[in-house]
C-alpha positions as CSV (number, residue, x, y, z in Angstrom):
1,M,-0.4,-0.2,-0.3
2,T,1.5,3.2,-1.3
3,P,-0.7,6.1,-0.3
4,G,-0.6,9.4,-2.5
5,R,0.8,12.1,-2.3
6,G,-0.7,15.4,-0.9
7,A,-4.4,16.4,0.1
8,E,-7.2,15.9,-1.8
9,P,-10.7,17.3,-1.2
10,A,-13.5,15.1,-0.3
11,A,-16.0,15.3,-2.7
12,A,-18.9,17.6,-3.3
13,G,-21.4,17.5,-0.8
14,A,-19.5,15.1,1.4
15,T,-20.4,15.2,5.1
16,Q,-16.6,15.6,7.1
17,G,-15.4,15.0,10.4
18,P,-13.5,16.5,12.4
19,R,-9.7,16.6,11.6
20,D,-8.1,15.7,15.0
21,L,-9.2,15.0,18.5
22,R,-8.7,18.0,19.6
23,D,-11.4,19.6,17.1
24,W,-14.2,16.8,18.1
25,L,-13.0,17.5,21.7
26,A,-14.1,21.1,21.2
27,R,-17.4,20.0,19.3
28,V,-18.4,18.0,22.3
29,E,-17.5,20.5,24.9
30,R,-20.1,23.0,23.4
31,I,-23.1,20.5,23.8
32,G,-21.8,19.6,27.2
33,Q,-20.9,16.2,26.8
34,L,-17.0,16.7,28.1
35,R,-16.2,16.8,31.6
36,R,-12.5,18.3,32.8
37,I,-11.3,16.8,35.7
38,K,-8.7,19.2,37.2
39,A,-8.1,17.6,40.6
40,E,-4.9,15.2,40.8
41,V,-5.6,11.4,40.5
42,G,-3.8,8.5,40.3
43,R,-2.8,5.7,37.9
44,R,-3.5,2.7,40.0
45,E,-7.5,2.0,39.3
46,E,-8.5,5.8,40.3
47,M,-9.5,6.5,36.5
48,G,-10.9,3.6,36.0
49,A,-13.2,3.6,39.1
50,I,-14.1,7.5,38.0
51,T,-15.1,6.3,35.2
52,Y,-17.0,3.4,36.0
53,L,-18.7,5.1,38.6
54,A,-19.5,8.2,36.1
55,H,-20.9,5.7,33.5
56,Q,-23.1,4.1,35.2
57,E,-25.7,6.8,33.7
58,I,-26.7,6.3,30.2
59,G,-25.2,9.1,28.2
60,A,-22.7,10.4,30.8
61,P,-20.0,12.9,29.4
62,A,-16.4,12.1,28.0
63,L,-13.7,12.4,30.9
64,L,-10.2,14.4,30.8
65,F,-8.3,14.0,33.5
66,E,-5.8,17.4,33.3
67,N,-3.7,16.3,36.4
68,V,-2.9,12.5,36.5
69,K,0.4,11.7,39.0
70,G,3.7,10.7,37.4
71,S,3.0,12.8,34.4
72,P,4.5,15.8,33.5
73,R,2.1,19.2,33.6
74,G,-0.1,19.4,30.4
75,F,-0.4,15.7,29.9
76,S,-3.9,14.4,30.2
77,A,-5.9,11.4,29.7
78,L,-8.8,11.5,28.0
79,W,-11.6,8.2,29.0
80,N,-14.2,6.7,27.2
81,P,-14.3,9.4,25.0
82,I,-17.8,7.9,23.1
83,G,-18.9,6.5,26.0
84,S,-22.9,6.1,25.6
85,R,-24.0,8.9,24.2
86,V,-25.0,8.8,20.5
87,D,-24.4,12.4,20.0
88,R,-20.4,12.1,20.3
89,F,-20.4,9.4,18.1
90,A,-22.2,11.4,15.6
91,L,-19.7,14.5,16.0
92,A,-17.1,11.9,15.4
93,I,-17.4,11.0,11.5
94,G,-19.1,14.7,10.7
95,E,-23.2,13.7,11.4
96,P,-25.3,16.3,13.4
97,T,-26.3,15.9,16.5
98,G,-29.6,14.6,18.0
99,L,-29.7,11.5,15.5
100,G,-31.6,8.2,16.2
101,I,-29.4,5.1,16.9
102,M,-31.0,3.2,13.3
103,D,-30.0,6.9,11.5
104,I,-26.9,6.8,12.8
105,I,-26.3,3.3,11.7
106,Q,-27.4,3.8,8.3
107,R,-25.3,6.7,7.9
108,C,-22.4,4.9,9.4
109,K,-22.9,2.5,7.0
110,T,-23.1,5.0,4.0
111,K,-19.6,5.8,4.5
112,F,-18.4,2.8,4.8
113,T,-18.9,2.0,1.0
114,T,-17.0,5.4,-0.1
115,P,-13.6,4.4,0.6
116,I,-11.2,7.2,0.5
117,P,-7.1,6.1,0.2
118,P,-5.0,8.3,2.3
119,V,-2.4,10.5,1.8
120,V,1.3,11.2,2.5
121,V,2.2,14.8,3.6
122,E,5.3,16.6,4.7
123,G,6.1,15.5,8.1
124,E,8.0,19.2,9.0
125,G,5.9,21.1,11.2
126,Q,2.7,18.9,11.5
127,P,1.5,18.8,15.1
128,V,2.8,14.6,15.7
129,N,6.2,16.0,15.0
130,E,6.4,18.7,17.6
131,N,7.9,16.6,20.0
132,H,10.4,13.7,19.1
133,L,12.5,10.8,21.7
134,R,15.1,9.1,20.2
135,D,17.3,6.4,21.2
136,D,18.8,6.2,24.5
137,K,15.8,9.1,25.2
138,V,13.4,7.1,24.5
139,D,10.8,6.5,28.0
140,V,7.1,6.0,27.4
141,R,6.5,6.1,31.2
142,G,5.3,9.4,31.2
143,F,2.4,9.4,29.0
144,P,-0.2,8.7,31.7
145,A,-0.9,4.8,31.4
146,S,-2.7,2.8,34.0
147,R,-4.0,0.0,35.9
148,H,-8.0,0.4,35.2
149,W,-8.8,-2.9,37.7
150,P,-6.8,-4.0,40.2
151,R,-6.1,-7.2,39.1
152,D,-4.4,-6.2,35.5
153,G,-0.9,-6.9,35.1
154,G,0.3,-3.8,34.9
155,E,-0.4,-0.1,33.5
156,Y,-1.6,-0.4,30.2
157,V,-0.8,2.3,27.9
158,G,-3.0,1.4,24.8
159,T,-6.7,0.7,25.0
160,C,-8.2,3.4,23.0
161,D,-5.7,2.9,20.0
162,A,-4.6,2.5,16.5
163,I,-1.8,0.3,15.8
164,I,-0.3,0.2,12.6
165,T,1.3,-3.4,10.9
166,R,2.3,-4.1,7.2
167,D,0.8,-7.0,5.9
168,P,4.4,-8.9,4.4
169,D,3.0,-10.2,1.2
170,G,0.1,-7.7,-0.2
171,G,2.0,-4.5,1.8
172,W,-1.6,-3.0,2.4
173,L,-1.4,-1.1,6.1
174,N,-3.3,-2.5,8.8
175,V,-5.2,-0.5,11.8
176,G,-6.1,-2.4,14.5
177,T,-7.2,-1.8,17.9
178,Y,-4.9,-4.0,20.3
179,R,-4.2,-3.6,24.1
180,Q,-0.7,-2.8,25.2
181,M,1.1,-3.2,28.6
182,V,4.2,-0.9,29.6
183,Q,6.8,-3.5,30.1
184,G,10.0,-0.5,30.6
185,K,11.1,2.9,29.7
186,N,11.3,1.4,25.7
187,Q,9.1,-1.9,25.8
188,V,5.7,-2.4,25.2
189,G,3.5,-5.6,25.2
190,L,1.4,-6.1,22.3
191,Y,-1.9,-9.0,23.2
192,L,-3.4,-10.3,20.1
193,S,-6.3,-12.4,19.6
194,P,-6.1,-15.3,17.2
195,G,-6.7,-14.5,14.1
196,K,-6.4,-11.0,14.2
197,D,-4.5,-9.2,11.3
198,A,-1.8,-8.0,12.9
199,R,-0.9,-11.3,14.5
200,L,-1.1,-13.0,11.0
201,H,1.5,-10.0,9.7
202,I,3.6,-10.8,12.8
203,E,4.1,-14.6,12.7
204,R,4.4,-14.5,8.8
205,Y,7.7,-11.8,9.1
206,W,8.9,-13.9,11.9
207,S,8.4,-17.2,9.2
208,R,10.6,-15.4,7.4
209,N,13.6,-14.3,10.4
210,Q,12.2,-11.0,10.0
211,P,11.1,-8.4,12.7
212,A,7.8,-7.0,12.1
213,E,7.5,-3.2,12.3
214,V,5.2,-1.6,14.3
215,V,3.1,2.2,14.6
216,C,1.4,2.3,17.8
217,C,-0.9,5.3,17.4
218,W,-2.1,6.5,21.7
219,G,-4.0,9.6,21.1
220,I,-6.4,9.4,18.5
221,D,-9.7,10.8,17.5
222,P,-12.9,9.2,17.5
223,A,-13.0,8.3,14.1
224,T,-9.6,6.9,13.9
225,F,-11.1,4.7,17.0
226,I,-13.8,3.7,15.5
227,V,-12.0,2.0,12.2
228,A,-9.8,0.8,13.9
229,S,-11.5,-1.5,16.3
230,Q,-13.8,-2.8,13.4
231,T,-13.4,-5.9,11.5
232,F,-12.6,-5.3,7.8
233,P,-11.6,-7.7,5.0
234,K,-7.7,-8.7,5.2
235,T,-6.9,-7.7,2.2
236,V,-7.8,-3.9,2.5
237,S,-6.6,-0.9,4.5
238,E,-8.7,0.3,7.3
239,L,-7.0,3.8,6.8
240,D,-9.6,4.1,3.5
241,Y,-12.5,3.4,5.3
242,L,-11.1,6.0,8.0
243,G,-11.3,8.2,5.3
244,G,-14.5,7.4,4.0
245,L,-16.1,8.1,7.6
246,L,-14.0,11.4,7.8
247,G,-14.9,12.6,4.3
248,R,-11.4,13.1,3.2
249,P,-8.3,11.0,2.8
250,V,-5.9,10.3,6.2
251,E,-3.0,12.8,6.2
252,L,0.2,10.6,6.9
253,V,3.7,11.1,7.7
254,K,6.9,8.6,6.9
255,G,8.1,7.2,9.5
256,Q,11.4,8.3,11.1
257,A,12.6,5.2,12.3
258,T,10.6,2.5,10.7
259,S,9.3,2.6,7.1
260,L,5.9,2.5,7.9
261,Y,3.8,5.6,8.3
262,Y,1.5,7.5,10.8
263,P,-1.4,9.9,11.3
264,A,0.1,13.3,10.9
265,R,-2.5,15.1,13.7
266,A,-2.5,11.9,16.5
267,E,-1.4,12.7,20.1
268,I,1.1,10.6,20.6
269,V,2.6,8.0,18.2
270,V,5.6,5.1,18.6
271,E,7.9,3.3,16.4
272,G,8.7,0.1,17.2
273,V,10.0,-3.4,15.9
274,I,9.3,-6.9,17.5
275,P,12.1,-9.1,16.7
276,P,11.6,-12.9,15.7
277,G,10.8,-14.4,19.0
278,S,10.6,-11.7,21.2
279,Q,7.6,-12.4,24.1
280,K,7.5,-11.5,27.9
281,M,4.9,-12.3,29.9
282,E,1.6,-10.0,29.7
283,G,-1.8,-9.4,31.8
284,P,-4.3,-10.0,32.7
285,F,-6.3,-7.3,32.2
286,G,-10.0,-6.4,32.5
287,E,-11.4,-6.7,29.3
288,F,-14.8,-6.2,27.0
289,T,-16.8,-9.0,28.2
290,G,-16.8,-7.4,31.8
291,Y,-14.3,-10.4,33.1
292,Y,-10.5,-10.5,32.9
293,G,-9.2,-12.0,30.0
294,R,-7.0,-15.5,30.5
295,P,-4.7,-15.8,32.9
296,E,-1.1,-14.0,32.4
297,D,0.6,-15.4,29.1
298,L,2.9,-14.8,26.8
299,A,3.0,-11.5,24.4
300,F,4.7,-9.7,21.2
301,L,6.9,-7.6,22.9
302,I,7.8,-4.5,21.3
303,D,10.7,-2.4,21.2
304,V,10.4,0.8,21.3
305,K,12.4,2.7,18.7
306,A,10.8,6.7,18.5
307,V,8.1,8.7,20.2
308,H,6.4,11.3,19.0
309,Y,3.7,13.6,20.4
310,R,2.4,16.5,20.4
311,D,2.7,19.4,23.5
312,N,0.4,18.9,25.9
313,P,-0.1,15.9,24.6
314,I,-3.9,13.5,25.2
315,H,-3.7,10.2,25.8
316,T,-7.0,8.1,25.1
317,N,-8.2,5.3,27.3
318,A,-10.5,2.7,26.6
319,L,-12.7,1.7,29.8
320,M,-13.8,-2.5,29.2
321,A,-16.1,-3.1,31.3
322,D,-20.0,-4.0,31.5
323,Y,-22.5,-1.9,30.3
324,P,-22.9,1.0,29.9
325,A,-19.5,1.7,31.1
326,N,-17.9,0.5,28.2
327,E,-16.7,2.0,26.0
328,C,-16.6,-0.1,22.8
329,A,-20.0,-1.1,23.7
330,L,-22.1,2.1,21.6
331,L,-19.3,2.3,19.1
332,Y,-19.8,-1.5,18.3
333,A,-23.6,-0.8,18.2
334,I,-23.1,1.4,15.6
335,A,-20.4,0.7,13.6
336,R,-20.3,-3.2,13.5
337,S,-24.2,-3.0,12.9
338,A,-23.0,-0.9,9.8
339,R,-20.2,-3.7,8.4
340,I,-22.8,-6.4,9.0
341,W,-25.4,-4.6,7.2
342,N,-22.8,-3.8,4.3
343,D,-21.4,-7.5,4.7
344,L,-25.1,-8.7,3.7
345,D,-25.9,-6.3,0.8
346,R,-21.9,-7.7,-0.6
347,V,-23.4,-11.1,-0.4
348,G,-26.5,-10.2,-2.2
349,V,-29.1,-10.7,0.6
350,P,-31.7,-8.7,-0.2
351,G,-34.6,-7.3,2.0
352,I,-32.4,-6.1,5.0
353,K,-34.7,-3.6,6.7
354,G,-31.9,-2.7,9.9
355,V,-28.7,-4.3,11.6
356,Y,-28.0,-4.1,15.5
357,A,-25.2,-5.2,17.6
358,H,-26.8,-4.9,21.2
359,P,-24.3,-2.4,23.3
360,A,-25.2,-4.7,26.6
361,A,-24.1,-7.9,25.1
362,A,-20.0,-7.9,26.3
363,G,-19.4,-4.5,24.7
364,G,-21.9,-5.2,21.4
365,F,-19.8,-8.0,20.1
366,G,-22.2,-10.7,21.6
367,M,-25.4,-10.2,19.8
368,T,-26.5,-9.6,16.4
369,V,-30.4,-8.8,15.5
370,V,-31.1,-8.5,12.0
371,A,-34.7,-7.5,10.3
372,L,-35.5,-8.4,7.5
373,E,-38.6,-8.0,4.5
374,Q,-39.3,-12.2,4.2
375,R,-39.1,-12.7,0.8
376,Y,-38.4,-15.9,-0.2
377,A,-37.9,-19.7,1.8
378,G,-35.4,-20.1,3.7
379,H,-34.2,-16.0,3.4
380,A,-34.5,-15.7,7.3
381,P,-32.6,-19.0,8.1
382,Q,-29.5,-17.3,5.3
383,A,-29.6,-14.3,6.8
384,L,-28.8,-15.8,9.9
385,A,-26.3,-18.1,8.4
386,L,-24.3,-15.2,6.6
387,A,-24.8,-12.4,9.7
388,A,-22.7,-14.7,12.1
389,Q,-20.0,-15.3,9.3
390,V,-19.5,-12.3,7.2
391,P,-16.5,-10.3,8.3
392,G,-17.9,-7.9,9.9
393,G,-19.8,-9.8,12.9
394,A,-17.9,-13.4,12.8
395,Y,-15.3,-12.7,15.7
396,Y,-16.8,-13.8,18.9
397,A,-20.6,-13.2,18.3
398,K,-22.8,-16.1,20.1
399,W,-26.6,-14.9,19.2
400,I,-28.0,-14.2,16.0
401,V,-31.0,-13.0,15.9
402,A,-33.3,-13.2,13.3
403,V,-37.1,-10.7,13.2
404,D,-39.6,-9.1,10.6
405,H,-39.0,-6.2,9.0
406,D,-42.0,-4.6,11.3
407,V,-39.4,-5.1,14.3
408,D,-36.7,-2.7,15.1
409,P,-34.0,-4.9,15.5
410,S,-32.6,-1.4,18.0
411,N,-35.4,-2.4,20.6
412,T,-34.7,-4.8,23.2
413,N,-38.6,-5.0,23.7
414,Q,-39.6,-5.7,20.1
415,V,-36.7,-8.6,20.1
416,I,-37.7,-10.1,23.0
417,W,-41.7,-9.9,22.1
418,A,-41.0,-11.6,18.6
419,M,-38.9,-14.5,20.0
420,A,-41.8,-15.1,22.2
421,T,-44.5,-14.9,19.5
422,R,-43.2,-15.7,16.5
423,C,-40.3,-17.8,17.3
424,N,-40.5,-21.9,17.8
425,P,-37.6,-23.0,19.8
426,A,-37.5,-26.8,18.8
427,E,-37.9,-25.9,15.1
428,D,-35.9,-22.3,15.0
429,I,-32.7,-22.6,17.1
430,D,-29.4,-23.9,15.1
431,V,-26.1,-23.8,16.6
432,L,-22.7,-23.1,14.8
433,R,-19.9,-25.3,15.5
434,Q,-15.9,-24.7,15.8
435,T,-16.5,-20.7,15.2
436,W,-14.0,-17.8,15.3
437,S,-13.9,-16.5,19.4
438,T,-11.2,-15.2,21.2
439,W,-9.4,-16.1,24.7
440,L,-10.9,-13.9,26.0
441,D,-14.6,-15.4,26.3
442,P,-15.0,-16.6,29.7
443,T,-17.5,-19.2,28.9
444,Q,-14.7,-21.9,27.0
445,N,-12.6,-23.6,29.9
446,P,-9.7,-24.5,30.0
447,P,-8.3,-21.4,28.5
448,E,-6.9,-22.9,25.8
449,E,-10.7,-24.5,24.4
450,R,-11.2,-20.4,23.9
451,P,-10.0,-19.7,20.5
452,Y,-13.0,-21.7,19.2
453,G,-16.6,-20.8,19.9
454,S,-20.1,-21.4,18.7
455,K,-23.0,-19.4,17.6
456,A,-26.8,-19.7,18.2
457,L,-29.0,-18.5,15.3
458,I,-32.3,-17.7,16.4
459,N,-35.3,-17.1,13.3
460,A,-37.8,-15.2,15.1
461,C,-39.6,-14.2,12.2
462,M,-42.7,-15.1,11.1
463,E,-42.6,-18.8,9.7
464,H,-42.2,-18.1,5.9
465,R,-44.8,-20.8,5.0
466,Y,-47.6,-19.6,6.9
467,L,-46.9,-16.0,6.1
468,K,-50.7,-15.7,4.9
469,D,-52.1,-17.1,7.7
470,F,-50.1,-16.0,10.8
471,S,-52.1,-13.7,13.1
472,R,-52.2,-10.3,12.5
473,R,-50.1,-8.0,14.8
474,T,-51.9,-5.4,16.3
475,K,-50.6,-1.8,14.6
476,V,-51.8,1.6,15.3
477,S,-52.7,3.3,11.9
478,R,-51.4,5.1,9.7
479,A,-53.9,8.1,9.7
480,T,-54.4,7.8,13.7
481,Y,-50.7,8.4,14.2
482,E,-50.9,11.2,12.5
483,A,-53.5,12.6,13.7
484,V,-52.4,11.7,17.4
485,A,-49.1,13.1,16.6
486,A,-50.5,16.4,15.5
487,R,-52.8,16.6,18.9
488,W,-49.7,15.6,21.3
489,G,-49.1,19.2,22.6
490,E,-53.1,19.8,23.1
491,L,-53.4,16.5,24.6
492,G,-50.8,18.0,27.6
493,L,-48.3,14.9,26.9
494,P,-45.0,15.6,27.3
495,G,-42.5,15.6,25.4
496,T,-42.8,14.8,20.9
497,P,-45.0,11.1,20.3
498,P,-42.5,8.5,19.9
499,T,-41.5,7.5,16.4
500,L,-43.0,3.9,15.3
501,W,-41.2,1.2,13.5
502,A,-44.6,-0.7,12.2
503,L,-47.6,1.0,11.2
504,D,-50.8,-0.6,9.8
505,D,-51.8,0.6,6.2
């Protein structure tokens, strides 16, 4: 993958996301969605505990800790930038506030279909290159890494991050989100689950007795985190999809200690190498499941060769926890849903009306709901099987539910209602075995079993062969709904009338 040269304008009429993290912070602060914490806080559990407690409330603001013990003055730590507030996700990709969850999923879906390749810009004068640490000056311990949970194996510097590696055969740059634990002043552990692209790259370099080059971005805008945390086809670069999400090319600068590239407007970037066989014990870490991951084990060990950072850098952090304090929960509810929906379109499944990865299901990983208009025999089972295995949805997901087009897939009450009234468990539940899972799945024991999982496919649609005879659902007529909605204020009812997913026409 060779990025283009020079910045290119976005397509006419396209909406553009923030230029960088600071632009996004200014936007969310204007809508009251940023809380600055000026009191001194510690690195050992305190920031994690504050974030967990504050984010028990859905819609709680992002937290910016401006006085972290052990870090230089001016170094700050941003926790849970997106959190459980749809507006913060919308602003991250250049969309307006006030959108509903299915609206933002559809807009994200559209942007994922229009990739824009990155461009290389001159490195001198770029924000990320305002400060450098090289050779014996390298020391990553000044950045506000922390223990998120009491039993974490160490201080984690990479959680809301983006890791860049190069495919040794195709040459494209992969961008992924993986956890990193500080192992010393110039060493960082890198945990990678089985099947993840960066792991495949490193293992192929090692098979040739070559070191693997790595770039780690520790202060990133939310759009970068959104894309880096998703699963895209292994033969494309996530940087293209990030450009599409932002509405303009990502600006990169050439590495100074490796042959890789890194974002010109990131807050903190390190360049490093992983020599063949370089590993060290890492973990455990409180993960997206709400449990600690597998016990301490070997992880890749990065030798940091250079550090680049902005003046007064902002270190980004993602708390992994049960919902709603899990940073990836709403993010996955939107971005993963959009990815799966696009995958279903790509393989030619018609009639898809909505996809929703529920945020409470292990950070958006555990459950996928697909709403469709049934058009032929076997349509719902086909959609279920494909939603379970397409690139955007295959990792970890355990519960795949299909509902009819009159059910809002993002409305848990409606989905449960459909499961209770349209699913016959003896006939409508199938199981896929030996599927792609993760060492982080607490249900699989001993831990060595965890890369192999299973998926339940639940058909909660009306039985296709008896669609004409199936009991009619009670629905408000469109004319009556519009009449009542017009009189809502006159009737003395608070707020605005709810939008109904299905009406009787």
